[in-house]
C-alpha positions as CSV (number, residue, x, y, z in Angstrom):
1,M,-57.7,25.1,14.7
2,K,-58.9,28.3,13.8
3,S,-57.2,29.9,10.3
4,I,-56.5,34.1,10.2
5,L,-55.3,35.8,6.9
6,S,-54.5,39.1,8.0
7,V,-53.3,41.6,4.6
8,Q,-52.1,45.0,6.6
9,S,-49.2,47.1,6.0
10,N,-45.4,46.6,7.6
11,V,-43.3,49.2,9.2
12,L,-39.7,49.5,10.5
13,I,-40.6,51.7,13.2
14,G,-43.8,51.2,14.9
15,K,-46.4,49.0,16.4
16,V,-49.3,49.3,13.9
17,G,-50.8,46.9,11.2
18,N,-49.3,43.4,10.8
19,V,-46.7,44.0,13.3
20,I,-49.1,44.4,15.9
21,S,-51.4,41.8,14.7
22,R,-49.2,39.1,15.1
23,D,-48.8,40.5,18.6
24,V,-52.3,40.4,19.4
25,Y,-52.6,36.7,17.1
26,A,-49.7,35.2,18.8
27,Q,-51.7,35.2,22.3
28,F,-54.6,32.9,20.8
29,P,-54.1,29.6,19.8
30,L,-54.9,30.0,16.4
31,E,-53.2,29.7,12.2
32,C,-52.5,32.8,10.9
33,T,-50.9,34.0,7.8
34,F,-49.8,37.5,7.1
35,I,-49.4,39.5,4.0
36,D,-47.5,42.8,3.4
37,T,-49.4,45.2,1.3
38,V,-46.5,48.1,2.1
39,Y,-43.0,48.2,3.8
40,F,-43.0,51.8,5.3
41,S,-39.9,53.8,7.7
42,G,-43.0,54.3,10.2
43,V,-47.0,54.9,10.1
44,A,-48.6,56.0,7.1
45,S,-48.7,59.2,7.9
46,Q,-45.6,60.0,8.8
47,K,-43.2,57.4,6.8
48,K,-40.4,58.7,5.2
49,F,-39.8,56.1,2.7
50,G,-41.2,52.6,1.8
51,I,-42.2,50.7,-1.0
52,T,-46.2,49.2,-2.3
53,F,-46.6,45.9,-3.2
54,D,-48.8,46.2,-6.2
55,N,-46.5,45.0,-9.1
56,N,-48.2,41.9,-11.2
57,D,-46.8,39.0,-9.2
58,W,-47.8,40.1,-5.9
59,L,-51.1,41.0,-7.8
60,K,-51.0,37.1,-9.0
61,F,-50.2,36.4,-5.5
62,I,-53.2,37.2,-3.5
63,E,-55.8,36.1,-5.5
64,K,-53.8,32.4,-5.9
65,T,-53.2,32.9,-2.2
66,L,-57.4,33.1,-1.6
67,L,-57.6,30.6,-3.9
68,L,-55.0,28.2,-2.1
69,L,-56.4,28.7,1.3
70,R,-60.6,29.0,0.4
71,N,-61.4,26.1,2.4
72,K,-58.9,26.6,4.7
73,L,-59.8,30.2,5.9
74,D,-62.4,31.1,8.4
75,V,-61.7,34.5,9.1
76,I,-59.8,37.4,6.3
77,H,-59.1,40.5,8.3
78,T,-57.9,43.5,5.9
79,G,-56.3,46.8,6.8
80,Y,-54.0,49.3,5.4
81,F,-53.9,49.4,1.6
82,G,-51.5,51.3,-0.8
83,S,-53.4,50.9,-4.0
84,A,-57.0,50.7,-5.5
85,K,-54.9,47.9,-8.1
86,Q,-54.7,46.0,-4.2
87,M,-57.5,46.3,-3.6
88,Q,-58.9,44.8,-6.7
89,A,-56.7,42.0,-6.9
90,M,-58.1,40.9,-3.2
91,E,-61.9,41.4,-4.3
92,N,-61.0,38.7,-7.5
93,G,-59.9,36.5,-4.7
94,L,-63.3,37.3,-2.6
95,Q,-65.5,36.7,-5.6
96,I,-64.6,32.7,-5.3
97,L,-65.1,33.0,-1.2
98,K,-68.3,32.1,0.4
99,R,-67.3,30.6,3.9
100,P,-64.9,33.1,6.1
101,L,-65.8,36.2,7.6
102,V,-64.5,39.2,6.1
103,V,-63.4,41.9,8.2
104,V,-62.4,45.1,7.0
105,D,-60.8,48.0,8.3
106,P,-61.0,50.3,6.0
107,V,-58.1,52.2,6.7
108,I,-58.2,56.3,5.6
109,G,-57.4,58.8,7.9
110,D,-57.4,59.8,11.0
111,N,-57.8,63.3,13.2
112,E,-59.5,64.9,10.3
113,K,-56.7,63.7,8.3
114,I,-56.4,61.4,4.9
115,Y,-53.5,59.5,4.7
116,V,-54.2,57.1,2.2
117,K,-54.0,57.4,-2.0
118,D,-57.8,59.2,-3.9
119,C,-58.1,55.9,-5.5
120,V,-58.1,53.9,-2.1
121,V,-61.2,55.9,-0.6
122,Q,-62.8,55.3,-3.7
123,Q,-62.4,51.8,-4.1
124,Y,-64.2,51.0,-0.9
125,Q,-67.2,51.3,-2.4
126,S,-66.4,48.5,-4.6
127,F,-64.5,46.7,-1.7
128,L,-67.1,46.7,1.0
129,Q,-69.1,44.7,-1.1
130,Y,-67.4,41.8,-0.1
131,A,-67.1,42.7,3.9
132,T,-69.5,40.8,6.4
133,V,-67.7,43.5,9.4
134,I,-66.2,46.7,9.4
135,T,-64.6,48.9,12.0
136,P,-64.2,52.0,11.1
137,N,-62.7,55.1,13.0
138,F,-65.3,58.1,13.6
139,F,-63.8,60.1,10.7
140,E,-63.3,57.2,8.1
141,L,-67.1,56.8,9.0
142,E,-67.5,60.1,7.7
143,I,-65.7,59.5,4.2
144,L,-67.4,56.4,3.1
145,C,-71.0,57.9,4.4
146,G,-69.7,61.4,2.6
147,Q,-71.2,63.3,4.8
148,K,-70.3,65.1,8.5
149,I,-72.1,62.9,11.6
150,V,-73.2,65.4,14.0
151,D,-74.9,63.2,16.8
152,L,-75.5,60.0,17.9
153,S,-78.8,59.1,16.2
154,H,-77.1,60.1,13.0
155,L,-74.2,58.2,13.4
156,F,-76.9,55.3,13.6
157,N,-78.5,56.1,10.3
158,C,-75.3,56.7,8.7
159,C,-74.0,52.8,9.3
160,R,-77.3,51.4,9.0
161,K,-76.9,53.2,5.6
162,L,-74.3,51.6,5.0
163,I,-75.5,48.3,5.7
164,N,-78.3,48.1,3.9
165,S,-76.4,49.7,0.7
166,F,-74.1,46.3,1.2
167,D,-75.5,42.5,0.6
168,K,-72.9,40.8,3.0
169,L,-72.5,43.7,5.2
170,Q,-73.7,42.7,9.2
171,V,-72.0,45.0,11.5
172,V,-70.6,48.3,11.2
173,I,-68.4,48.7,14.5
174,V,-67.4,52.5,14.9
175,T,-64.4,53.3,17.2
176,S,-63.2,56.7,18.6
177,V,-66.5,58.6,18.6
178,Q,-66.6,61.8,19.8
179,F,-69.3,64.5,20.5
180,A,-69.4,67.0,22.9
181,N,-70.9,64.6,25.4
182,L,-68.8,61.6,24.5
183,Q,-65.4,60.9,24.5
184,N,-63.2,57.8,22.5
185,N,-66.7,55.3,22.9
186,V,-67.2,52.7,20.7
187,V,-70.5,52.2,18.5
188,I,-71.8,48.7,16.8
189,V,-74.7,48.6,14.8
190,N,-76.1,45.9,12.9
191,K,-79.4,46.0,11.3
192,D,-81.7,45.3,14.1
193,Q,-79.2,46.8,17.1
194,A,-77.5,49.6,18.4
195,F,-75.2,49.9,21.2
196,E,-73.1,52.4,22.5
197,V,-70.4,51.0,24.9
198,K,-69.3,53.9,27.2
199,K,-65.2,53.9,28.1
200,K,-63.4,56.2,30.4
201,F,-61.3,58.9,27.9
202,I,-57.7,57.6,28.5
203,T,-56.3,61.5,27.9
204,D,-52.4,59.5,28.7
205,A,-53.4,56.8,25.5
206,K,-51.4,58.3,22.5
207,F,-50.6,54.8,21.5
208,G,-50.4,54.3,17.6
209,G,-52.2,51.0,16.1
210,C,-55.2,50.6,18.6
211,G,-57.5,50.3,15.8
212,D,-55.4,47.9,14.2
213,A,-55.1,45.8,17.8
214,F,-59.0,46.0,18.2
215,T,-60.0,44.5,14.6
216,S,-57.3,41.9,15.3
217,L,-58.8,41.2,19.1
218,L,-61.8,40.9,17.6
219,C,-61.2,38.6,14.7
220,C,-59.6,36.4,17.9
221,Y,-63.2,36.4,19.7
222,Y,-64.5,35.8,17.0
223,C,-62.6,32.4,15.9
224,Q,-63.3,31.8,20.2
225,N,-67.7,32.3,19.7
226,P,-68.7,32.9,16.7
227,D,-70.8,36.2,17.5
228,I,-70.1,39.4,16.9
229,I,-71.3,41.7,19.4
230,R,-70.1,39.5,22.1
231,A,-66.7,39.5,20.3
232,A,-66.9,43.2,20.3
233,Y,-67.5,44.2,23.8
234,Q,-64.8,41.3,24.6
235,A,-62.4,43.2,22.4
236,I,-63.4,46.6,23.4
237,N,-62.8,45.0,26.9
238,H,-59.0,43.4,26.4
239,L,-57.5,46.4,25.1
240,Y,-59.1,48.9,27.5
241,T,-57.3,46.5,30.0
242,V,-54.1,46.7,27.9
243,L,-54.0,50.7,27.6
244,E,-54.5,50.6,31.4
245,I,-51.3,48.7,31.9
246,C,-49.5,50.4,29.5
247,I,-49.8,53.4,31.0
248,E,-49.3,52.4,34.3
249,N,-46.1,50.8,32.9
250,N,-45.2,54.0,31.5
251,C,-44.7,52.3,27.9
252,S,-44.1,53.8,25.1
253,Y,-45.4,52.1,22.9
254,L,-49.0,49.9,22.7
255,N,-47.6,46.4,24.3
256,I,-50.2,43.7,23.8
257,E,-47.8,40.9,25.3
258,S,-48.0,43.2,29.0
259,F,-51.9,41.9,28.9
260,P,-51.8,39.5,31.9
261,Q,-53.2,36.1,30.4
262,S,-54.5,35.2,33.7
263,T,-57.1,37.5,33.8
264,S,-58.6,36.7,30.3
265,N,-61.5,34.8,31.6
266,A,-62.6,37.8,33.5
267,I,-62.3,39.7,30.5
268,R,-64.2,37.4,28.7
269,E,-66.8,37.3,31.3
270,K,-67.2,40.7,31.5
271,G,-67.9,41.2,27.4
272,N,-70.9,38.3,28.1
273,K,-72.3,40.1,30.5
274,H,-73.2,42.8,28.1
275,V,-74.9,41.0,25.1
């Protein structure tokens, strides 16, 4: 059985980070381990109180966990970090790992708003050297590249610049891509190719945690078939099916469990045809 380690936030209210990832991973035959970076009252942009786990005991625990699981893990999935110290501890552990795919969701902000500390943003310039795949939203890509992105060609070039800057980085998957003639598309870029995945803009889909769910689905489908591009298409199709079902059922949150298992093969085939 494939094994995933998910290092993300935890919240009391809302479906983000490890909360929604648990729902996603429960839908697949996977062995999953979860480590929380923070425990907030709600999503990072709206939290009223919370705690960041970055005392010395937690930092040592992260390093020892990666050492203990180094021969077992197939995928490491990182999301929200509450401090640069947490990221540095992860880096210390990742230095000894060669086997697992490292999927980094660089959770920095959204809708032109940064909701992590400046030190976390800065630490990504070091942290990304351990990433195989990154899944920023459009705004986060601009932050990582240090510039405004004006069109698709510019976006492709920025992604390739990141890939060329980090030896292990193979694929950049950008969500929530919006220009004057585009709405909520996904762009997948590797060293040789760029794919634009056009999706209908669902105006009523204002659920939190969509990015976290997408990255989790990407990890799941990669475990089924180790092809990043195919897994990305499958994850996109799966997520949009869930969004449509949630809208139809007037859900107040992104309900991954509403996804009908009977259609899983159809979604898998749909993803395969695009590759």
